C-alpha positions as CSV (number, residue, x, y, z in Angstrom):
1,M,6.7,-6.5,-73.9
2,A,4.2,-4.8,-71.7
3,L,1.1,-6.8,-71.1
4,Y,-2.3,-5.3,-70.2
5,A,-5.6,-6.4,-68.7
6,E,-8.7,-4.7,-70.0
7,L,-11.7,-5.0,-67.7
8,H,-14.3,-2.7,-69.3
9,R,-14.8,-3.0,-73.1
10,H,-18.1,-3.3,-74.8
11,L,-18.4,-5.7,-77.7
12,G,-20.4,-3.1,-79.8
13,G,-18.0,-0.2,-79.1
14,S,-14.9,-2.3,-79.8
15,V,-15.4,-2.3,-83.6
16,V,-12.9,0.3,-85.0
17,P,-14.3,2.6,-87.6
18,R,-12.3,1.2,-90.6
19,V,-13.5,-2.3,-89.9
20,L,-17.1,-1.3,-89.5
21,W,-16.9,0.8,-92.7
22,R,-15.5,-2.1,-94.7
23,Y,-18.2,-4.3,-93.4
24,F,-20.9,-1.8,-94.4
25,Q,-19.4,-1.5,-97.9
26,R,-19.4,-5.2,-98.5
27,N,-22.6,-6.3,-96.8
28,H,-24.8,-3.2,-96.0
29,T,-24.4,-0.7,-98.8
30,D,-27.6,1.0,-97.6
31,L,-25.8,2.0,-94.4
32,A,-22.6,3.0,-96.3
33,K,-24.6,5.2,-98.7
34,S,-25.6,7.4,-95.7
35,F,-22.1,8.9,-95.8
36,V,-20.1,10.6,-98.5
37,G,-17.1,8.4,-97.8
38,Y,-14.9,6.9,-95.0
39,D,-13.8,10.3,-93.6
40,A,-17.4,11.4,-93.1
41,F,-18.2,8.1,-91.5
42,E,-15.2,8.2,-89.2
43,D,-16.1,11.8,-88.1
44,F,-19.7,10.8,-87.4
45,Y,-18.7,7.6,-85.5
46,T,-15.9,9.0,-83.3
47,R,-16.9,12.6,-82.6
48,P,-17.9,13.7,-79.1
49,R,-21.6,13.7,-78.1
50,K,-23.4,16.1,-75.8
51,T,-24.9,13.5,-73.5
52,L,-24.4,9.9,-72.5
53,D,-27.8,9.0,-74.0
54,E,-26.8,10.4,-77.3
55,Y,-23.5,8.6,-77.2
56,L,-25.2,5.3,-76.4
57,E,-27.3,5.5,-79.5
58,L,-24.1,4.7,-81.5
59,H,-24.2,1.2,-80.0
60,T,-27.4,0.4,-81.9
61,L,-25.6,1.0,-85.2
62,V,-23.3,-1.9,-84.4
63,E,-25.7,-4.1,-82.4
64,K,-28.0,-4.6,-85.4
65,V,-25.2,-6.0,-87.6
66,Q,-23.6,-8.2,-84.8
67,T,-25.6,-11.4,-85.4
68,N,-25.0,-15.1,-85.0
69,D,-23.4,-15.2,-88.4
70,T,-21.3,-12.0,-88.3
71,L,-20.0,-12.0,-84.8
72,P,-16.9,-14.2,-85.7
73,Y,-16.0,-11.7,-88.3
74,F,-16.0,-8.8,-85.8
75,I,-14.4,-10.7,-83.0
76,Y,-11.5,-12.0,-85.1
77,R,-10.6,-8.4,-85.9
78,L,-11.1,-7.3,-82.4
79,M,-8.8,-9.9,-81.0
80,R,-6.2,-9.4,-83.6
81,G,-6.0,-5.7,-82.9
82,A,-6.0,-6.2,-79.2
83,Y,-3.1,-8.6,-79.4
84,V,-1.0,-6.9,-82.1
85,F,-1.6,-3.2,-81.2
86,E,-2.4,-3.3,-77.5
87,N,-0.5,-6.2,-76.1
88,L,-3.5,-7.4,-74.1
89,A,-3.0,-10.5,-72.0
90,Y,-6.5,-10.5,-70.6
91,L,-9.8,-9.1,-71.9
92,E,-13.3,-9.1,-70.6
93,L,-15.9,-8.4,-73.3
94,R,-19.3,-7.1,-72.1
95,Y,-22.5,-6.9,-74.1
96,T,-26.2,-7.6,-74.0
97,P,-26.8,-10.9,-75.8
98,Y,-30.6,-10.2,-76.2
99,L,-29.7,-7.2,-78.5
100,R,-27.8,-9.5,-80.9
101,T,-30.9,-11.6,-81.6
102,P,-33.4,-10.9,-84.4
103,D,-35.8,-8.3,-83.3
104,E,-38.7,-9.7,-85.4
105,L,-38.9,-12.7,-83.1
106,S,-41.0,-12.9,-79.9
107,Q,-39.4,-12.1,-76.6
108,T,-39.4,-15.8,-75.6
109,E,-37.7,-16.7,-78.9
110,R,-35.1,-14.0,-78.5
111,I,-34.4,-15.2,-74.9
112,D,-33.9,-18.8,-76.3
113,R,-31.5,-17.5,-78.9
114,M,-29.2,-15.8,-76.3
115,T,-27.4,-19.1,-75.5
116,G,-26.2,-19.4,-79.1
117,I,-24.9,-15.8,-79.0
118,V,-22.8,-16.5,-75.9
119,E,-21.5,-19.7,-77.5
120,V,-20.5,-17.9,-80.7
121,V,-18.7,-15.1,-78.9
122,G,-17.0,-17.6,-76.6
123,R,-15.7,-19.8,-79.4
124,A,-14.8,-17.0,-81.7
125,S,-12.7,-15.2,-79.0
126,Q,-10.5,-18.3,-78.4
127,M,-7.6,-18.1,-80.9
128,I,-4.3,-19.8,-81.0
129,E,-2.7,-17.1,-83.1
130,Y,-3.9,-14.4,-80.7
131,P,-3.6,-16.0,-77.2
132,I,-5.5,-13.6,-75.0
133,V,-7.3,-14.9,-72.0
134,T,-10.9,-13.8,-72.5
135,S,-14.2,-14.0,-70.8
136,Q,-17.6,-12.4,-71.2
137,I,-19.7,-10.1,-69.0
138,L,-23.4,-10.2,-69.8
139,C,-25.1,-6.9,-69.4
140,M,-28.6,-6.4,-68.1
141,H,-30.1,-3.3,-69.7
142,S,-32.1,-0.4,-68.3
143,R,-34.4,-0.5,-71.2
144,L,-35.2,-4.2,-71.3
145,P,-38.0,-5.8,-69.3
146,Y,-37.5,-7.6,-66.0
147,E,-38.1,-11.0,-67.6
148,V,-35.2,-10.5,-70.1
149,N,-32.8,-9.2,-67.5
150,R,-33.5,-12.1,-65.2
151,A,-32.9,-14.5,-68.1
152,I,-29.6,-12.8,-68.8
153,V,-28.6,-13.4,-65.1
154,E,-29.6,-17.0,-65.3
155,L,-27.8,-17.5,-68.6
156,A,-24.6,-16.1,-67.0
157,A,-24.8,-18.7,-64.2
158,Q,-25.4,-21.5,-66.7
159,M,-22.4,-20.8,-68.8
160,P,-19.4,-20.3,-66.5
161,Q,-17.1,-21.7,-69.2
162,Y,-17.7,-18.4,-71.2
163,V,-19.1,-15.9,-68.7
164,C,-17.4,-14.4,-65.7
165,A,-19.9,-11.8,-64.5
166,V,-23.0,-9.7,-65.0
167,D,-23.4,-6.0,-65.5
168,L,-26.1,-3.3,-65.7
169,A,-25.9,-0.9,-68.7
170,G,-28.1,1.4,-70.7
171,G,-27.3,4.7,-69.1
172,D,-27.3,5.1,-65.3
173,A,-29.7,8.0,-65.3
174,H,-32.5,5.5,-66.2
175,Y,-32.2,3.2,-63.2
176,R,-34.1,5.2,-60.6
177,D,-37.7,4.2,-61.3
178,R,-36.7,0.4,-61.4
179,L,-34.1,0.5,-58.6
180,D,-35.8,-2.1,-56.5
181,E,-36.0,-4.4,-59.5
182,F,-32.3,-4.1,-60.2
183,I,-31.4,-4.6,-56.5
184,E,-33.4,-7.8,-56.7
185,L,-31.6,-9.0,-59.8
186,Y,-28.2,-8.3,-58.4
187,D,-29.1,-10.1,-55.2
188,Y,-30.3,-13.0,-57.3
189,A,-27.0,-12.9,-59.2
190,R,-24.9,-13.0,-56.1
191,S,-27.0,-15.9,-54.7
192,L,-26.1,-17.8,-57.9
193,G,-22.4,-17.2,-57.2
194,L,-21.9,-14.6,-60.0
195,N,-19.4,-11.9,-60.1
196,T,-20.9,-8.5,-60.4
197,T,-20.1,-5.0,-61.8
198,G,-22.4,-2.2,-62.9
199,H,-22.5,1.1,-64.6
200,V,-23.1,3.5,-61.7
201,Y,-21.8,6.9,-60.6
202,E,-20.7,7.6,-64.2
203,T,-22.9,10.7,-64.4
204,T,-24.3,13.1,-61.8
205,E,-27.7,11.6,-62.4
206,G,-26.6,8.0,-61.9
207,C,-25.6,7.9,-58.2
208,Y,-27.2,5.0,-56.4
209,P,-25.7,4.1,-53.1
210,E,-28.3,1.4,-52.7
211,L,-26.6,-0.6,-55.6
212,L,-23.1,-0.4,-54.3
213,P,-23.3,-3.3,-51.7
214,F,-24.1,-5.7,-54.5
215,L,-21.2,-4.8,-56.8
216,M,-17.7,-6.4,-56.7
217,R,-16.4,-3.8,-59.2
218,I,-17.9,-0.4,-60.1
219,G,-18.3,0.5,-63.8
220,H,-16.8,4.0,-64.1
221,G,-17.7,5.3,-60.6
222,I,-16.0,8.6,-61.1
223,Q,-18.7,10.6,-59.3
224,I,-17.9,8.9,-56.0
225,P,-14.5,10.6,-55.7
226,L,-15.7,13.8,-57.5
227,R,-19.0,14.4,-55.6
228,H,-19.4,11.8,-52.9
229,P,-15.9,11.2,-51.5
230,E,-17.5,10.3,-48.1
231,L,-18.3,6.9,-49.7
232,L,-14.6,6.1,-50.5
233,P,-13.8,4.5,-47.2
234,E,-16.7,2.0,-47.6
235,V,-15.7,1.3,-51.2
236,A,-12.1,0.6,-50.0
237,R,-13.5,-1.7,-47.2
238,R,-15.4,-3.8,-49.6
239,G,-12.3,-4.0,-51.9
240,Q,-14.3,-2.6,-54.9
241,C,-12.3,-1.5,-57.9
242,L,-13.3,1.5,-60.1
243,E,-13.3,0.8,-63.9
244,V,-12.2,4.2,-65.1
245,C,-12.5,4.9,-68.8
246,P,-10.9,8.3,-69.4
247,T,-11.8,9.1,-73.0
248,T,-15.4,8.1,-72.5
249,Y,-16.0,11.1,-70.3
250,L,-14.9,13.5,-73.0
251,K,-17.0,11.7,-75.7
252,T,-20.1,11.8,-73.6
253,G,-19.9,15.3,-72.2
254,T,-19.6,14.0,-68.7
255,L,-16.3,15.9,-68.2
256,S,-15.0,18.8,-70.3
257,Q,-11.3,18.2,-69.7
258,L,-9.2,15.2,-69.1
259,N,-7.3,16.8,-66.2
260,Q,-10.6,16.7,-64.2
261,L,-9.7,13.1,-63.6
262,K,-6.7,14.0,-61.4
263,L,-9.0,14.5,-58.4
264,V,-10.5,11.0,-59.1
265,F,-7.1,9.4,-59.0
266,D,-5.7,11.4,-56.1
267,R,-8.7,10.8,-53.8
268,C,-8.9,7.1,-54.7
269,F,-5.2,6.5,-54.1
270,E,-5.4,8.4,-50.8
271,A,-8.4,6.3,-49.7
272,G,-6.9,3.0,-50.8
273,V,-9.4,2.4,-53.6
274,D,-8.1,0.5,-56.6
275,I,-8.6,1.8,-60.2
276,A,-8.4,-0.2,-63.4
277,I,-7.8,2.0,-66.4
278,C,-10.0,0.8,-69.3
279,T,-11.2,1.9,-72.8
280,D,-14.9,1.2,-72.6
281,N,-15.4,1.6,-76.4
282,A,-12.0,1.6,-78.0
283,G,-13.6,1.5,-81.5
284,L,-15.9,4.5,-81.0
285,H,-13.0,6.5,-79.5
286,N,-10.2,5.3,-81.8
287,V,-8.1,5.2,-78.7
288,R,-6.5,1.9,-77.6
289,L,-5.6,0.9,-74.0
290,P,-1.9,1.9,-74.1
291,F,-2.9,5.3,-75.2
292,E,-5.3,5.7,-72.3
293,Y,-2.3,5.2,-70.0
294,E,-0.1,7.5,-72.1
295,N,-2.7,10.3,-72.1
296,L,-3.0,10.2,-68.3
297,L,0.8,10.4,-68.0
298,T,1.3,13.2,-70.5
299,H,-1.4,15.3,-68.8
300,D,0.2,14.7,-65.4
301,I,-2.9,13.1,-64.0
302,I,-0.9,10.1,-62.8
303,G,2.8,9.2,-62.6
304,F,4.6,6.0,-63.5
305,E,4.2,4.6,-60.0
306,E,0.4,5.2,-60.1
307,L,0.4,3.7,-63.7
308,Q,2.0,0.5,-62.4
309,A,-0.5,0.4,-59.5
310,C,-3.4,0.6,-61.9
311,Q,-1.9,-2.1,-64.2
312,D,-1.5,-4.4,-61.2
313,A,-5.1,-3.6,-60.0
314,A,-6.5,-4.6,-63.4
315,F,-5.1,-8.1,-63.1
316,R,-5.9,-8.4,-59.4
317,H,-9.6,-7.6,-60.0
318,A,-9.9,-9.5,-63.2
319,F,-12.8,-12.0,-62.7
320,A,-11.4,-14.9,-64.7
321,W,-7.6,-14.4,-64.3
322,K,-5.9,-17.2,-62.3
323,H,-2.8,-15.2,-61.4
324,K,-4.7,-12.6,-59.3
325,E,-1.9,-12.0,-56.9
326,R,0.8,-11.5,-59.6
327,P,1.9,-8.0,-60.3
328,A,1.8,-6.9,-63.9
329,S,5.5,-6.5,-63.9
330,I,6.1,-10.2,-64.0
331,L,3.2,-11.3,-66.2
332,S,5.3,-11.0,-69.4
333,N,7.5,-13.9,-68.4
334,I,4.6,-16.0,-67.3
335,L,2.7,-15.6,-70.5
336,L,5.7,-15.9,-72.9
337,H,7.3,-18.7,-70.9
338,P,4.6,-20.7,-69.1
339,E,7.0,-23.4,-68.1
340,L,8.5,-20.9,-65.7
341,D,5.2,-20.4,-63.8
342,P,5.5,-22.2,-60.4
343,V,1.7,-22.5,-60.0
344,A,0.8,-23.6,-63.5
């Protein structure tokens, strides 16, 4: 069977609408009553938004119900679906742990609770029946204070058994006034030996060349080939990989048509810049990773040779994958028959 690596998936956006709806019906009837029925909820949850900011508001709907007690419920269903329906071999889950802590607590108390959240996510995602290699990326957030974001970086460094990297999220248009602060935090993360990625160059308002030298991978990054192709040679020289999430750009109004991504792939391949195809928020989109590949193929944005290159790039740039030099074409045998792995 084909096996995939998913490098950019948000914990909040991973909850498929049917699972979230059933949870509301059983545990938060007040939230379920806001909708006439499941069809109305699914339409609300998955329909396109006009802007990235409007789209990101959906995350708050899930964040407030993903608590210490409920995370295992959501993660079990996430992992089951990823293994059964997506054939994932490797998954990096990203989220902001602070936003899973009780908001009635003080900032200091919420920071202290973050360790428990990371532990719960780490334990819950390790399943014998769904043997996907998993790790966490902790997201700093553009709307959180410096002290919280610094604590997130430090927590990531303290928990390498669960965490493989740090990220910056919250809408890339909101970084500008705090750019020096985020540069300092990324520099601090690198000094601690952390891997780094970041949501930049997703929108036309989120282009910050000052952040690029601190990133090992680039979250989205589509505006580099679209509007700033002069940066591609430097991106290639650094060995940075773009985490491209095709359906997201239609859901956020960033692109109007999927075929606009053809220029992204063509220019990146020509410049020698790797692309990993990702889902971002598979639940919000109702589109799983194999269908992201299929949509790109059927729209003639990439061919099968480029698809294979993107699959290989995903494993090669995976922060916590031990077989980084193995092409995706041979990973099936390694995972299904580990005794055949010469470096195991």
